[in-house]
C-alpha positions, 0 to 999 in steps of 0.5 A: 469777872464773874458775879461771885468774884465781884461780890466778894471783892466788893465786900472784902476789899471795901473793908480793906480800903475802909482801913487802908484808904482812910488810913493812908499808905504804909511801908510794904512788907511781906504778907503774913499767911494765916496758919491753920490751927491744929485740931483739938478733936481726936476724931477728925478726918482730913482729905480731898474731894473732887468736883463731881463728889461735891456736886453730887452731894449738893444735888441731893434732895436732903441737902439744905444749901442756904441759911433757913432761919437766918445768919450771924455775920462777922467782917474783920480786918486789922493792920499795924502801921508801925505802931499805929493800929487800924481796925475794922469790925462789923458783926450782926444777926439777920433773922429770916423767920420773923415777920419781915426781916429783923436784925441787929448790928454793931461796927467799930472802926479805928482810923489812922489818926485814931479817931474811933467810929462806932455804929450800932443799929437794928433792922425792923420791918426791913428798915435799917436804923442806926446810931453813930458815935465819933470819938476824935483823938485830940492828941493824935490831931495835935501831936501825931503825924496824921490830921483829923479829916471829917470827910474821911469819917463821913466816907467811913460811916457811909461805907459801913451803911453800905456793908450793912445793906449787903449783909441783908442780901447775902443769903441764897445767891451769894451762898450759891456763888461760894458753892460754885467756887468750891465745885467748879473754880477753886483749887487746893480742894480739901475736905475735913470731917469731924466724927465727933460733931458730924460736921463736914467742911469743904475748902478751896482757894481762888486767887487771894481768897480762901472759901469754905462751907460747912454742913452738919450731920443733918446735911444743913449748911451751918457756916460759910467763911471767906478770907482775903490775904493781902487784898490791898495790893501795893499797901501794907499787907492785911487779912480780912475775914468774912464769916457767916453762921446759921442762927437757931430758930430760938434767936430773938432781937431785943429792940430798945425802947428808944428806937425812935432816936436811931436814924432810918438809913434805908433810903439815905441819899 
């Protein structure tokens, strides 16, 4: 398996197992395929593209193929076990133009026993600082079918820390991997151009993954999106999305005055 597929399988499927693995198994149902929403613009062109066409575009000197100033990210997944909702949401920003890497992030996870895990934090001078809150659901422990497991909570928090570290290294190499899928390995290639904004989106499929990259009218990369459908084979169907969008140079991180109460997780054991 090539590097790019490993990268996205790890990033997306780890999030899947954060939801399903810590939650337990459920009844297998037919997977739900996300339906494309109808375009709200009046001037949108739909078509296809060839590998040579996209390669020629990417080889141009005026095309920017990475997030220069930084990017905001979003990893989301949710599943419903009967009437028990399980959720995972990780969002944040990475600034690359600052002195050293800067950023902020927040993660919210609801486990099967409805224990809530929240992690918020900041990146400063390339170090990662986080504060973790765990809210145990006593009703679920006493009267529900699932027992509270501290080990599951500890594993979930460690997984979140690992995902945040991956977000710091997404730019450049991983973007190239997405573009490799779009040019060389993907199927069902589609091209969507907005006459209103000047943005052009290239989309392709690879196994259970849908990849897309969007360039603005100045030929700058502004968005990369990945969707994994039914990634947890053998368990309940689930859809996990991984989105990256370019940040504007005006973005700034507002650090709290009490940053010292946040734990440095950069070199955790």
